N, C-alpha and C positions, 0 to 999 in steps of 0.2 A: 853291275856297272850301269850308271845312268846314261840314257840317251839324250841327245840334244834335239830341240824342236825349232821349227820355223812355222809361223802362222801368217798366211796371206789374208789380209782384210781388205775387201773392196767396198767402195762406197761412192755414192753420188747424191748430193742434196738430201742427206738423211742425218742431220746433225744429232738429234736427240737419241735416235736408236743406235747410231754409231757410238755415242758416248757410253751407252749401256753395254754394247758389245765389247768395247775396249776395256771397260771396267771389269768385265768377267774374265778377260784375258790377263789383265794385270793382277788379278786376285790369285792366280795360280802360284802355288808355293814351290817355285823352282827358279833357279838362275839360268838354267840351260834352255832359255827360250828367247828367240829373236822375233820381233814384230815388224812386219812389212805391210805398209798401207799403200794401196793403189786407189787414188781418187780420180773419178772420171770428169773432173772439171767442175767441182761444186761451186755454187754461188750463194748458198743459203747460210753460210757461217760454219760449215763443216771444216773448212780449212783452219779456222780459228781453233777448233777443237783439236785438230791434228797438231798444229804448231805448239799448242799448250803442252803437248806430251812428247814433243819431238826428241827430247833427251832420252826417252824410254823406247824410242823406235830405232830399229837397225837401219831402216830405209823407208822413205816415202816419196811419192811423186804425185803430181796433179796435172791432168791434161786429158783431152779427148782420147778415148780408146775405141776399139772396134767391137766392144761388147764384153760380156762376162768372161768368155773363154780367153779372149785376148788379155783381159785384166789379170786373170789367174796366171796365165803364162808369163806375163811380165813380172809378176811377183815371184814365181818359181825360179826365174832366171837370176834373181837376187838372193835366193835362199841358200843358207849354208848348213842348216840343221840336218840331222840324220833322218828325221821324219818331218813331213811337211803337212800342215793342215790348211784348209781354206774356209773362210767365213764371209758371209754377206753381212751387211750392216744391221740386219734384223735378226741375226743369229747370236746366241750367247752360249758360253760354256758353263757347265756346272763347276762348283768350287774345287772339286777333286778330280777334274777331268784328266789332267796330265799325270797325276799319280796313278790313276787306274790304267792309263795307257802304258806307263812304265811297267806296271805289274804284268800286264798282258804280254808285253814284249819279252819279259823274263820267262814267262811260261811258254811262249811261242817264238823263240829266237829266229826260227827259219822264215817266219812270215814277213812279207814285204808290204802288206796292206793290213792295217788294223782298223776294225769298224765296230762302232758301238750303237746303242739305241739313241733315238731322238724323241723328244717330247714336242708334239705339235700343239700350238696355242693359237686361239682366236682372240686377239687383243680386245675386240669390240664386245664379245659376249663372255669371255673368260673360259669358254669351252676348250677342253684339251684332251689329248690322248697320246699314247706312247706306241712307237713302233720299234721292234727289235730286228736286227739285221739277219739276213739269211742269204749268204753269197751263193749257195747252191740253187736258189730259186731265181737267179737273175735272168734266166731265159724267159721267165714269165712276166716279171714286173720288177721295178726298181726296189729291191729290198736291202740296199745299202744307201746311206744318207750322207751327203757331203759335209754337213757341219760336224759330224762325228767320224769322219774318215781321215785316217792318218796314213800317208803313203811315204815309203822310204825314198830318200833322194836317189838311191840306186835304181829303184823301180821307175821313177820318172825318166832317168837317163836311158833305161832299156826300152820303155814303152813309148815315151814321148809325152808331150803335153796335151792340152785340151784342143779339140778341133772346132773352130768357129762355125763350121757349117751345121753343127748340131747345136743350134742356138738355144733350144729348150731342153736338151737332153745331153749336154756335154759331159756331165759327170757319169751318166749311165753309159755313154759310148766309151768313155775311158775305162770304166770297170769291165765292160765287155771285151775291150781290146786287151786289157791286162790278163783276164782269165784265159783268153785265146792264146796268149803268149806264155802261159805257165806261171804267172805270179801267184804266190800263195797268200790267201786271205785267212785271217783269224778274227774271231768275234770277241769283243769286250762285252761281257754280259751285264752292262749297266748303262744308265742314261748318261751320256756325255755332253749333250747339247740340247738347246731349245731352238725351235724354228717356228716362225710365224706362218700361219695359213694364209693363202691368198697370194702367193708368189707367182712368178712368171709361168712356171709349169702348171700351177693350179688354174690360173686365169685362161691360159691357152692350152687346155689339156688335150685337145684334138691334135695339135701340132706336136706336143710332147709325146703322145702315144704313137704318132706316125714316125717320128724320128727314132723312138725306141724300137719299133718294129723293124725299121730299116737297119738299125745297128746290129740287132741279134742275127739278122740274115747275113749282113756283111761279114760278121766275125764267126759265122758258122756255129753259133750256140744252139740253134734249132733249125728245122726245115722251114722253107718258105710257107708251107701249109700251116705248120704250127704257129709261126709268127703272125700270119694273117688271122688265124683263129683267135689267138690271145688278144690281138689288137681289137677285133670286132667285139669280143666279150667284154673287155675292160672299157671300151668306148661306150657300149650300151649301159654298163653298170654306172659309169661316171655320169652319163647324161641322166640316167634314172635317179641317181642320188641328188641331182639338182632340184628335183621336184619337192616343193614344201611338204607334201603329204608323206614323203618317204624320209623326212628328217629323223623321226623317232627310230626308224629301222636302221638308218645310218649310225645313229648313236649306240644302238644295241650292238651292231656289228663291231664298233670300236671298243666297246666294253668287253666283248667276248674274245677279242684278239689279245695276244700276250701283252702283259704289262700295262693294261689300260689304267688310266688315272681315275 
């Protein structure tokens, strides 16, 4: 039996990349998909792109929101699909993403959260690498990636939406909360989405790591000592990898990790 999907697409002043993201969603070979667009008050022509496709959208709105978490929550409130996905305007799906998620659901019908791999891309240089999910390692670092995350409508009802106070780690905090409340995660062993490097959590990585640390402590995924230790380690690694001399080492690390492109 096929499951139905909703995808929440959020955007603000990003017409060209939104067009590409929307095209990747419209390319999915299923009729059981509703598209919800939350625009943050664009003035660059993004609204023209949205209205050009409004007959293919279940719902869209435009206006000032209170940030990414608020935009996702507003979209989730409109969603009717059995599984809900969230995409930023610079994220794209692979052509067979929903088919692969359907197959994973048939194999893991008890799972309320399905997560796949993400391909990270640097548009300027063309450099890219792939990360595969590992829900069991979430107490250390974010090993589940929101463009390839599919959450059941029922799980959102049980766990709640995204918390705006986690401005740089709202998806991490949601996953921590879901694990703490017993939601079952299952891995889709394939690349489901593409994500641009240099997003908010990359640019402000210190804030992201602080919020991640606070979340794992809050939800009891590890001790305070462990959380602070992981925070210090990953902060030092992240800062070190910013040094130009270490760029070759960073790329070697990326190649050695699973699924490197």
